[in-house]
N, C-alpha and C positions, 0 to 999 in steps of 0.2 A: 810893108812886110807884116807889120803887126795886125793890120786889118785882115789880111789873107788868113793868118793863123787864127784870128778871132772867129772868122767865118767858118773855118774848118772845124774848130772846137764846137761851135754852135750846131753845125751839121751833124757832128758825131753825137752830140747830146740828143738831138732830135731823133737820130737813127736808133739810139739806145732806148729812148722812150717808145718809139714805134715797135721795137723788138720786144719790149716788156709787155706792151698792150696786146700784141698779137701772139704772145707766148712762143715767139720764134727762138730757135736755138742756133740760128744762122750767125755767122761771124762777118761775112762780107756784105757790102752795101746792096748788091744786086739780089742776093738771096733774101735779105731782110725785106726788100721791096716786093719780091715775089711772094713771100710769106704773108705780107700785109695785104697784097692783092687777093690772095686766096681767102684770107680772113674776111675781107670785105664781101667777097662772093658768098661765103657761108652765112654772113649776117643778112645779106639780101635774100638768100633762100629761106632763112628763118622768118624774116619779115613777111615774105610771100606766103609761107605756110600758115603763119598766124592770121594774115588777112583772109586766107581761104577758110580757116577755122571760124573766124568771126562772121564771114559772109554765110557760111553753112549754118552757123548757129542762128543767125538772124532769119535765114530762110526757114529753118526748122521751127524757130519760135513762132513764126507766122502760121505754120501748119500745125505743129505739135510742140508745145513749149517744154522741151526737154532741156535739162541743164547743159551748159557748155563745159567742155573738158579740155585741159591742156596738160601735157606731161613733158617735163624737161629732164634730161639726164644730168645728174650731178656726179661728182667724183666717186662717191660710193652710194649709189641709189638714185632716187627719182624725186622730183618735186611735182606733186600732183595737185592741180587746181580744179575744183568743180564749182560752178556758179549757176544759180537760177534766180530769176527776179521774183520768184514766189516761194512760199514755204513748201517743203517736201518731206512730210512726216514719213519716217521709215527709210529714207534714202541712205542715210549714214550707215545703217546696218548693212544694206546691200553692198555699198562700196567697200566697207571693211571686210565683208565676206569675200569679195573679189580679190582683195589684197591677200587674204589668207590662202585662197586657192592658188594664187601665184607664188606663194611662199615668201611674200614681202612682210617685213616687220615694220610697223609704224614707229618711226623714231621720234617724230614730233608732229603735232597736228594742232590746227586752229579751226574751230567750227562755229558757225553762227546759223541758227535755225529759226530766228524770230519771224521777220517779215519776208526775208529771202533766205535762200540756202547758199552758204559759202563754206567750202572745205579747202583748206590748204594743208597738205600733208607731205612729210618727207618720209618716203618708204625706202628701206634698205633691204637688200637681199639676205635671205637666211644663210647663216654661215655653213650649214650642212648641205645647202643646195649646190649641186655640181655644175649645172649649166647656168649661163648668164641670161637674164630676161631682157629683151629689147624694149625700149621706151614705147614703141608702137604697139607691142603686145600688151603692155600695161594699159595704154590708152584704150585699146579695143576691149580689154577685160572690164574696164570701168564703164565704157559706153554700153557694153552688154549688160552689166549690172543695173545701169540706169534704165535700159529698155525692159529688163525683167521687172524691175521695181514699178515702172510706168504701167506695164501690163497688169500687174497684180493690184496696183492702186486703182486702176480704172475698173477692175472687176468688183472691187469693194464698194464703189460708189453707187 
């Protein structure tokens, strides 16, 4: 009898852990497991998108070495990563101008421009902005800023 209760308590503990990891609000076992399954599917899709981004970046690096861009949605804003294995003079200004055009405030940023270019920024939406900006829109705006920068830097060479 004690063993059965011990197993049941262990199972409940594991279900609560699963519930917290997956941010599930479900109360019964079946719903917690369904939420966990959905969470795993979302993670698989994110991994697939990241793999596609990496593959696309590697392909474009072979043809045209443009920086790689990833954008993740945070609770209030976005985490934007831009990376290039070479120095990119002037790129930071172009990316920040794209943020400004979208109405994003840079809440926090880390930049390295020595041998390579690396930008990690947290952008939050402007308080006065009425409509919400999608992460894909942010990514496209940053990519367009990079293309514009690339075109202008090639003309200067």
